[in-house]
C-alpha positions as CSV (number, residue, x, y, z in Angstrom):
1,X,57.8,116.7,59.3
2,X,59.1,115.1,62.5
3,X,59.5,111.6,63.8
4,X,61.3,109.7,66.6
5,X,63.1,106.4,66.7
6,X,65.4,104.5,69.0
7,X,68.2,104.4,66.4
8,X,68.8,106.3,63.2
9,X,71.4,104.9,60.8
10,X,72.8,107.3,58.2
11,X,74.2,105.1,55.3
12,X,72.8,101.6,54.7
13,X,75.9,100.1,53.1
14,X,76.9,96.5,54.2
15,X,77.8,97.5,57.7
16,X,74.9,99.9,58.2
17,X,72.4,97.4,56.8
18,X,73.8,94.7,59.1
19,X,73.7,96.9,62.2
20,X,70.3,98.3,61.5
21,X,68.8,94.8,60.9
22,X,70.4,93.4,64.1
23,X,69.1,96.2,66.2
24,X,65.6,95.9,64.7
25,X,65.6,92.2,65.4
26,X,66.5,93.1,69.0
27,X,63.3,95.0,69.2
28,X,64.5,98.6,68.7
29,X,62.7,101.1,66.5
30,X,65.3,101.7,63.8
31,X,65.2,104.1,60.8
32,X,67.7,103.6,58.0
33,X,68.5,106.5,55.8
34,X,70.3,106.3,52.4
35,X,70.1,108.4,49.3
36,X,71.2,105.5,47.1
37,X,70.5,101.8,47.0
38,X,70.1,100.0,50.3
39,X,73.1,97.6,50.6
40,X,75.6,100.2,49.4
41,X,78.4,100.0,46.9
42,X,79.4,96.4,47.5
43,X,76.5,94.4,46.1
44,X,75.6,96.8,43.3
45,X,78.8,98.4,42.1
46,X,81.7,96.8,44.0
47,X,82.6,93.4,45.4
48,X,79.9,91.2,44.1
49,X,79.6,92.2,40.5
50,X,83.3,92.8,40.0
51,X,84.1,89.3,41.4
52,X,81.5,87.8,39.0
53,X,83.4,89.3,36.1
54,X,86.7,88.1,37.6
55,X,85.3,84.6,38.1
56,X,84.3,84.5,34.4
57,X,87.5,86.0,33.2
58,X,89.6,83.5,35.2
59,X,87.6,80.6,33.7
60,X,88.8,81.9,30.3
61,X,92.3,81.9,31.5
62,X,92.0,78.4,32.8
63,X,90.6,77.4,29.4
64,X,93.7,78.8,27.7
65,X,95.9,76.7,30.0
66,X,94.4,73.4,28.7
67,X,97.1,73.1,26.0
68,X,99.8,73.2,28.7
69,X,98.1,70.7,31.0
70,X,95.6,68.5,29.2
71,X,95.8,68.4,25.4
72,X,94.3,71.1,23.2
73,X,91.6,73.7,23.8
74,X,90.4,77.1,22.8
75,X,88.0,79.6,24.2
76,X,85.8,82.4,22.7
77,X,85.2,85.2,25.1
78,X,81.5,86.4,25.4
79,X,80.7,89.0,28.0
80,X,77.0,88.6,27.7
81,X,76.6,85.7,30.2
82,X,78.4,87.6,33.0
83,X,76.6,90.8,32.2
84,X,73.3,89.0,32.5
85,X,74.3,87.3,35.7
86,X,75.2,90.6,37.3
87,X,71.7,92.0,36.3
88,X,69.7,89.0,37.4
89,X,71.6,87.4,40.3
90,X,73.5,90.2,41.9
91,X,71.7,93.5,41.4
92,X,68.1,92.9,40.3
93,X,69.0,95.4,37.5
94,X,70.1,97.8,40.2
95,X,66.8,97.7,42.1
96,X,67.0,97.4,45.9
97,X,63.4,96.4,46.6
98,X,64.5,93.0,47.9
99,X,66.9,94.5,50.3
100,X,64.4,97.1,51.5
101,X,61.8,94.4,52.1
102,X,64.4,92.3,53.9
103,X,65.1,95.2,56.3
104,X,61.5,96.2,56.8
105,X,60.6,92.6,57.5
106,X,62.9,92.8,60.5
107,X,60.9,95.8,61.8
108,X,63.1,98.5,60.4
109,X,61.9,101.7,58.5
110,X,63.7,103.0,55.5
111,X,63.9,106.6,54.2
112,X,65.5,107.3,50.8
113,X,67.2,110.6,51.2
114,X,70.3,112.5,52.4
115,X,70.8,112.5,56.2
116,X,72.8,115.0,58.2
117,X,73.4,115.5,61.9
118,X,71.8,118.5,63.5
119,X,72.8,117.6,67.0
120,X,73.9,114.6,69.2
121,X,70.3,113.1,69.1
122,X,68.8,114.6,65.9
123,X,69.1,114.1,62.1
124,X,67.6,116.0,59.3
125,X,66.7,114.0,56.1
126,X,66.2,115.6,52.7
127,X,63.8,113.3,50.9
128,X,61.9,114.0,47.7
129,X,61.9,117.7,48.4
130,X,60.8,117.2,52.0
131,X,62.7,117.8,55.2
132,X,62.2,115.1,57.8
133,X,63.5,115.8,61.4
134,X,64.3,112.6,63.2
135,X,65.0,112.4,66.9
136,X,67.1,109.4,68.1
137,X,66.2,108.3,71.6
138,X,69.2,105.9,71.9
139,X,71.7,106.1,69.1
140,X,72.8,107.6,65.8
141,X,75.1,105.6,63.6
142,X,77.1,107.0,60.7
143,X,78.0,104.8,57.8
144,X,78.0,107.1,54.8
145,X,80.5,105.2,52.6
146,X,82.6,106.8,49.9
147,X,82.5,108.0,46.4
148,X,85.0,107.5,43.6
149,X,87.8,110.0,43.8
150,X,88.4,111.8,40.5
151,X,91.8,113.7,40.2
152,X,91.9,117.2,38.8
153,X,93.5,116.4,35.5
154,X,93.0,118.9,32.7
155,X,90.3,117.6,30.3
156,X,89.2,114.7,32.6
157,X,86.2,116.4,34.3
158,X,84.5,117.2,31.0
159,X,84.9,113.8,29.5
160,X,82.6,110.7,29.7
161,X,85.0,108.7,31.8
162,X,83.9,105.7,33.8
163,X,84.2,104.9,37.5
164,X,83.4,101.5,39.0
165,X,79.7,102.5,39.0
166,X,79.8,102.7,35.2
167,X,82.0,99.8,34.1
168,X,80.2,97.3,36.2
169,X,76.9,98.0,34.3
170,X,78.3,97.5,30.8
171,X,76.8,94.8,28.6
172,X,79.7,94.4,26.3
173,X,83.5,94.4,26.9
174,X,85.0,97.4,25.3
175,X,87.5,97.1,22.4
176,X,90.1,99.1,24.4
177,X,90.3,100.5,27.9
178,X,92.7,102.9,29.7
179,X,92.7,102.3,33.5
180,X,93.8,105.3,35.5
181,X,95.2,103.9,38.8
182,X,97.1,100.8,39.7
183,X,95.4,99.9,43.0
184,X,93.1,97.0,43.8
185,X,90.1,98.1,41.8
186,X,92.1,99.1,38.8
187,X,94.2,96.0,38.7
188,X,91.3,93.6,39.2
189,X,89.2,95.1,36.4
190,X,92.2,95.7,34.0
191,X,93.1,92.0,34.1
192,X,89.5,90.8,33.9
193,X,88.6,92.8,30.8
194,X,91.8,92.0,29.2
195,X,90.9,88.3,29.4
196,X,87.6,89.2,27.6
197,X,89.6,90.5,24.7
198,X,89.9,94.2,25.6
199,X,93.1,96.0,24.9
200,X,94.1,97.4,28.2
201,X,96.6,100.1,29.3
202,X,97.2,100.9,33.0
203,X,98.6,104.3,34.0
204,X,99.6,105.0,37.6
205,X,101.5,107.6,39.5
206,X,102.9,105.2,42.1
207,X,106.3,103.5,41.2
208,X,104.7,100.1,41.0
209,X,101.3,98.4,40.8
210,X,99.6,97.9,44.2
211,X,102.1,100.1,46.0
212,X,100.5,99.4,49.4
213,X,101.5,95.7,49.1
214,X,104.9,94.0,49.5
215,X,107.2,94.7,46.5
216,X,107.3,90.9,45.9
217,X,103.5,90.9,45.5
218,X,103.5,93.8,43.1
219,X,106.1,91.9,41.0
220,X,103.9,88.9,40.8
221,X,101.0,91.0,39.5
222,X,103.2,92.9,37.1
223,X,104.5,89.6,35.7
224,X,100.9,88.3,35.3
225,X,100.0,91.5,33.5
226,X,102.9,91.2,31.1
227,X,101.8,87.6,30.4
228,X,98.3,88.7,29.7
229,X,99.5,91.5,27.4
230,X,98.5,94.5,29.5
231,X,100.4,97.6,28.9
232,X,101.6,99.2,32.2
233,X,103.0,102.7,32.8
234,X,103.8,103.3,36.5
235,X,105.6,106.2,38.2
236,X,104.2,108.7,35.7
237,X,102.3,112.0,36.1
238,X,99.2,112.3,33.9
239,X,99.2,115.8,32.5
240,X,96.0,115.8,30.3
241,X,93.1,113.7,29.1
242,X,91.6,114.3,25.7
243,X,88.4,112.9,24.4
244,X,87.2,112.8,20.8
245,X,85.2,109.6,20.1
246,X,87.9,107.9,22.3
247,X,90.4,108.8,25.0
248,X,94.0,109.9,24.9
249,X,95.8,110.0,28.2
250,X,99.0,112.1,28.2
251,X,101.7,111.6,30.8
252,X,105.3,112.6,31.1
253,X,107.1,110.5,28.6
254,X,104.2,109.3,26.5
255,X,100.5,108.7,25.9
256,X,98.0,105.9,25.6
257,X,94.8,105.7,23.6
258,X,91.6,103.8,24.3
259,X,87.9,103.6,23.6
260,X,87.0,104.1,27.3
261,X,88.8,105.4,30.4
262,X,88.2,103.9,33.9
263,X,89.1,106.2,36.8
264,X,90.2,104.0,39.6
265,X,92.3,106.4,41.7
266,X,90.8,105.7,45.1
267,X,87.8,106.8,47.1
268,X,86.8,109.9,49.0
269,X,84.5,110.7,52.0
270,X,82.0,113.5,52.2
271,X,82.3,114.5,55.8
272,X,81.4,118.1,55.1
273,X,77.8,117.0,54.2
274,X,77.2,115.1,57.5
275,X,76.8,117.9,59.9
276,X,79.7,116.8,62.1
277,X,80.2,120.4,63.4
278,X,76.8,119.9,65.2
279,X,78.5,117.4,67.5
280,X,81.8,119.3,67.8
281,X,83.8,117.5,65.2
282,X,85.7,118.9,62.2
283,X,83.8,118.5,59.0
284,X,87.0,119.1,57.0
285,X,88.8,116.1,58.4
286,X,89.6,113.1,56.3
287,X,87.9,110.7,58.7
288,X,86.5,110.5,62.2
289,X,88.3,108.8,65.1
290,X,86.1,106.5,67.1
291,X,87.0,104.8,70.3
292,X,87.3,101.1,70.6
293,X,83.5,100.7,70.7
294,X,83.0,103.0,67.7
295,X,81.7,105.9,69.6
296,X,82.5,109.4,68.2
297,X,80.3,111.4,70.6
298,X,77.7,110.9,73.2
299,X,75.0,108.9,71.5
300,X,76.8,108.8,68.1
301,X,78.7,105.9,66.6
302,X,80.5,105.6,63.3
303,X,81.4,102.5,61.3
304,X,82.9,101.7,57.9
305,X,85.0,103.9,55.5
306,X,84.4,107.0,57.5
307,X,86.6,105.7,60.3
308,X,89.7,105.5,58.1
309,X,90.5,101.9,59.2
310,X,90.2,100.4,55.7
311,X,87.6,100.7,53.0
312,X,86.5,97.1,53.1
313,X,83.1,95.5,53.4
314,X,84.6,93.1,56.0
315,X,85.8,96.1,58.1
316,X,82.3,97.8,58.2
317,X,80.8,94.4,59.1
318,X,83.3,93.9,61.9
319,X,82.7,97.3,63.3
320,X,79.0,96.9,63.0
321,X,79.0,93.9,65.3
322,X,81.0,95.9,67.9
323,X,78.7,98.9,67.7
324,X,75.6,96.6,68.0
325,X,76.9,95.1,71.2
326,X,77.7,98.5,72.6
327,X,74.4,100.1,71.8
328,X,72.6,97.1,73.3
329,X,74.8,97.2,76.4
330,X,76.2,93.7,75.8
331,X,79.8,92.8,76.7
332,X,82.5,92.1,74.0
333,X,85.9,93.0,72.7
334,X,86.6,96.5,71.4
335,X,87.9,97.0,67.9
336,X,91.5,95.9,67.1
337,X,93.3,96.9,63.9
338,X,96.7,95.2,64.1
339,X,95.6,92.3,61.9
340,X,93.4,93.8,59.2
341,X,93.2,91.5,56.1
342,X,92.7,92.4,52.5
343,X,92.7,90.5,49.2
344,X,93.1,91.8,45.7
345,X,91.4,89.3,43.3
346,X,93.9,89.4,40.5
347,X,95.2,86.1,39.1
348,X,97.3,85.3,41.1
349,X,95.3,86.5,44.1
350,X,97.2,88.8,46.6
351,X,96.2,88.6,50.2
352,X,97.9,90.4,53.1
353,X,97.4,91.0,56.8
354,X,99.0,93.3,59.3
355,X,101.9,95.5,58.3
356,X,104.6,95.2,55.6
357,X,108.3,94.6,56.1
358,X,108.9,98.3,55.3
359,X,106.3,99.4,57.8
360,X,107.7,97.1,60.5
361,X,111.2,98.5,60.0
362,X,109.9,102.1,60.0
363,X,108.4,101.4,63.4
364,X,111.8,100.3,64.7
365,X,111.0,96.7,65.1
366,X,113.7,94.0,65.2
367,X,112.5,92.4,61.9
368,X,113.0,88.9,60.6
369,X,111.6,87.9,57.3
370,X,110.8,84.4,55.9
371,X,109.5,83.6,52.4
372,X,108.6,80.6,50.2
373,X,107.8,80.5,46.5
374,X,104.6,78.7,45.5
375,X,106.1,77.2,42.4
376,X,108.7,75.5,44.6
377,X,106.1,73.9,46.8
378,X,104.7,70.4,46.0
379,X,101.2,71.9,45.2
380,X,102.7,74.6,43.1
381,X,104.7,72.0,41.1
382,X,101.5,69.9,40.6
383,X,99.5,73.0,39.7
384,X,102.0,74.1,37.0
385,X,100.3,76.7,34.7
386,X,99.2,79.7,36.7
387,X,101.2,78.8,39.8
388,X,103.0,82.1,40.5
389,X,103.1,83.4,44.0
390,X,104.7,83.3,47.4
391,X,104.2,83.4,51.2
392,X,106.1,86.2,53.0
393,X,106.2,86.5,56.8
394,X,107.2,89.5,58.8
395,X,108.2,88.7,62.4
396,X,108.8,90.9,65.4
397,X,111.9,89.0,66.5
398,X,111.9,90.4,70.0
399,X,108.4,89.1,70.7
400,X,108.6,86.1,68.4
401,X,105.3,86.8,66.7
402,X,104.2,87.7,63.2
403,X,103.2,91.3,62.7
404,X,102.4,90.9,59.0
405,X,102.1,88.4,56.2
406,X,101.4,88.1,52.5
407,X,99.9,85.3,50.5
408,X,100.1,85.5,46.7
409,X,99.0,82.6,44.6
410,X,96.2,80.7,42.9
411,X,94.2,80.8,46.1
412,X,96.1,83.5,47.9
413,X,93.0,84.9,49.6
414,X,92.0,81.6,51.1
415,X,95.5,80.7,52.3
416,X,95.6,84.1,54.0
417,X,93.0,82.8,56.6
418,X,95.6,80.9,58.6
419,X,98.0,83.9,58.6
420,X,95.2,86.2,59.8
421,X,94.7,84.0,62.8
422,X,98.4,83.9,63.5
423,X,98.8,87.7,63.3
424,X,95.6,88.6,65.2
425,X,96.1,86.1,68.0
426,X,99.9,86.7,68.1
427,X,100.6,83.0,68.0
428,X,104.3,82.5,68.7
429,X,106.3,81.6,65.6
430,X,107.9,78.7,67.4
431,X,104.4,77.3,68.0
432,X,103.4,77.9,64.3
433,X,106.4,75.8,63.3
434,X,105.0,72.9,65.3
435,X,101.7,72.8,63.5
436,X,100.7,70.0,61.1
437,X,100.3,71.5,57.6
438,X,98.3,69.2,55.2
439,X,100.1,67.8,52.2
440,X,100.1,68.7,49.3
441,X,98.3,72.1,49.8
442,X,99.1,75.6,48.9
443,X,99.0,76.6,52.6
444,X,101.8,74.2,53.3
445,X,104.2,76.8,51.9
446,X,103.6,78.7,55.2
447,X,105.7,76.0,56.9
448,X,108.6,76.6,54.5
449,X,108.4,80.3,55.0
450,X,108.6,79.8,58.8
451,X,111.6,77.7,58.3
452,X,113.2,80.5,56.3
453,X,112.7,83.2,58.9
454,X,116.0,85.0,59.4
């Protein structure tokens, strides 16, 4: 079977779906290819369902704070409402018919199958036992996403472990859970399920939780975990996993037991299955390296996780807009990555943008750091229960601009927005000090952190 189109998109995750829809609306003949659900990991097994669980879990935490703030109160956790919400409101019980209809209504065509490059203008799709050869007259866009990375731990591969794709489909909170990995996914789900009554143990090889964040942010999360009663083992090497109607995770210096085990040790790409060698690229590479307009070869663009610029929905959407403009021949800025934001939705939330203090010093910058504690701010004082957090600013003193910032606190991800603008636009810190910061807000702590630069 053979067909032609203006554009072929391999991988219809958030960025791929957005790009394909925009190009179809612009009048191009677009074919989207994905072997899984149209919309990708985020709406079905990632951002949306996980944040629904976190929202529900945080409401339980707020209920438990009533006795500190407003009298007496008690809560009884019930996972059933959030499980039902995920099925009905977020995933349509993991059915992408609505998303497929939304795309085809824009004029696009969708093929469920695995797509691989066979040349700079051709794609072969394996679909239901058939091979479909597609020729792209104008562009091929790669957005294949990632899969959960499972480490080669003895006993793990043969056990019924969970990944994010499993735990976000459960209808009942488990009695006990081991979380392997102390990054964003592991930390978010560990705290959320603990607040639903699950006994949780986190085991990580890094010396601290969320090792890619500032040490101060890791400390905030570790303190919150201790308050929630989560058992944490960091800086350990897992030597074996045993399963017998429950899990035992053995590591140097001890072991933990649990009814279920969540593997949250990162994500991996599958470049070797994309046919990159057909356009002269290395299929064994960890990622591709696009130019500022997301081109990786003549007639081929790449967006999202495959580019190695951050495995975030907002990154794939940002890159999708740039690629759309380039494919349509419209003017616009190329991609810039000096102010990439990220938020981990623990309680407190941890947001960051740009580079850390350690990264700035490693680059040889003349660094000044300023920090302010949320509990010491007026809003933090008012908030009281659950007010842990801070603002940390990293300045390139020679240029007088921020190159990184962290915002941990009850609304850390929202406060981050001002800092993203400051880092991305390279607003001089002297100018930032002259802004009017509303009182009493959490973001007003930015002003105190600026005053403490030194």
